[in-house]
C-alpha positions in Angstrom: -35.3 40.3 -3.4 -34.5 43.9 -2.9 -37.4 45.1 -4.7 -39.5 42.9 -2.3 -37.8 44.3 0.7 -38.2 47.9 -0.5 -42.1 47.2 -1.1 -42.3 45.7 2.6 -40.3 48.7 3.8 -42.8 51.0 1.9 -45.8 49.3 3.1 -44.8 50.2 6.9 -45.1 54.1 6.3 -48.2 55.5 7.6 -49.5 58.4 5.7 -52.1 60.4 8.1 -55.3 60.6 6.3 -54.2 58.7 3.3 -53.2 55.1 4.4 -50.4 52.6 4.8 -47.8 52.3 2.0 -49.8 51.5 -1.0 -52.8 50.7 0.9 -54.8 53.8 0.6 -58.2 54.6 2.0 -61.2 54.2 -0.4 -59.6 50.9 -2.1 -61.9 48.0 -2.2 -61.5 44.6 -0.3 -60.4 43.1 -3.7 -57.6 45.6 -3.9 -56.5 44.8 -0.2 -56.5 40.8 -0.8 -54.6 41.3 -4.1 -52.1 43.1 -2.1 -51.9 41.0 1.2 -53.6 37.8 0.3 -56.3 36.3 2.3 -56.7 37.6 5.7 -56.2 35.8 8.8 -59.4 36.5 10.2 -62.6 38.3 8.4 -65.8 39.1 10.5 -69.0 41.0 9.3 -69.9 44.0 11.3 -73.1 43.4 13.5 -74.3 46.9 13.2 -76.7 48.4 10.8 -74.1 50.0 8.6 -72.8 46.6 7.5 -69.0 46.3 6.5 -66.2 43.8 7.7 -63.1 43.7 9.8 -60.1 41.9 8.6 -57.2 40.9 10.6 -53.8 39.9 9.2 -51.8 38.3 11.9 -48.5 38.1 9.8 -48.6 42.0 9.4 -49.7 42.8 13.0 -52.4 44.8 11.3 -56.4 45.2 11.2 -58.5 46.9 9.0 -62.3 47.9 8.7 -64.4 48.3 5.4 -67.7 50.1 5.0 -71.0 48.8 3.4 -69.4 49.5 0.1 -66.1 47.3 0.7 -63.8 50.2 1.0 -61.0 50.6 3.4 -61.9 53.0 6.1 -59.8 52.2 9.2 -56.4 50.5 9.5 -54.8 49.8 12.8 -51.3 48.4 13.2 -49.5 47.2 16.4 -45.8 46.4 15.5 -42.9 48.6 16.1 -41.7 48.4 12.5 -44.4 50.7 11.2 -43.3 54.1 11.1 -45.2 57.5 11.5 -43.3 60.3 9.6 -40.2 58.0 9.7 -40.2 57.3 13.6 -40.8 53.8 15.1 -43.3 54.7 18.1 -45.0 51.5 19.1 -43.3 49.8 22.0 -42.1 53.5 23.4 -43.3 55.1 26.6 -45.8 57.7 26.4 -43.4 60.6 27.2 -41.1 59.4 24.4 -44.3 59.2 22.1 -45.6 62.6 23.3 -42.3 64.1 22.7 -42.0 62.8 18.9 -45.4 63.9 18.0 -44.9 67.5 18.8 -42.9 68.0 15.5 -45.5 65.9 13.5 -48.0 68.4 12.9 -50.8 66.0 13.9 -53.1 68.9 15.2 -54.4 69.4 18.5 -54.4 66.4 20.8 -56.4 64.9 23.7 -55.2 62.1 26.0 -58.0 60.0 27.7 -57.8 57.4 30.3 -60.2 54.4 29.2 -59.5 52.1 32.1 -57.4 52.1 35.3 -55.9 49.3 36.9 -53.4 49.3 39.9 -50.5 48.9 37.7 -51.6 51.1 34.9 -54.3 51.0 32.5 -55.6 51.6 28.8 -55.2 55.2 27.5 -55.5 56.8 24.2 -53.8 59.9 22.7 -56.0 61.4 19.8 -55.6 63.6 17.1 -58.9 64.6 15.5 -57.3 66.8 12.8 -55.2 63.9 11.6 -57.7 61.1 12.3 -55.5 59.2 14.3 -55.4 57.5 17.9 -52.5 56.2 19.6 -53.4 53.5 22.2 -51.3 52.8 25.2 -51.4 49.9 27.7 -49.5 50.6 31.1 -47.9 53.7 29.6 -46.5 51.7 26.4 -47.9 52.5 23.0 -49.4 49.4 21.5 -51.3 50.3 18.4 -51.7 53.1 16.3 -55.2 53.3 14.5 -55.9 55.8 11.6 -58.5 56.8 9.1 -59.3 59.0 6.1 -59.6 62.8 6.8 -63.0 64.4 6.7 -64.0 67.4 4.9 -67.1 67.7 7.4 -68.9 65.5 10.0 -69.9 63.2 7.1 -67.9 63.7 4.0 -64.9 61.6 3.9 -61.9 62.9 1.9 -60.8 59.8 -0.3 -57.3 59.9 -1.2 -57.8 57.6 -4.2 
């Protein structure tokens, strides 16, 4: 039981540019399915590049695969996921901004996506770290991350 708990805790660690726990960017759909089981939902991308999006409701996680079935994006939305050992999901924008200052994520941008009377949706993005932090009504609801790039077109695969 202790090994399972340890493996689950390891899986909750976000590694910028690398992945989530043992799920490294560049692994294939078969590897993910072996690790996590069958996704709650899987859908093909409608765009010309192909690929798929998978959702794991039990893990509060979504991921995208490219046309070669390689893992290219992960998004998590549960407070048990950790970035640099810190739980950020569910925290307000001021707390998150203060925490990420010491995480060497690079320059950031903060953009309002939609505004409503009592808040809205915004994103705090870190291009150098391939990461977006999504806020709803000033509370972090999702961390979205992907592999690093050598240049605009060349992914640095960690595997």
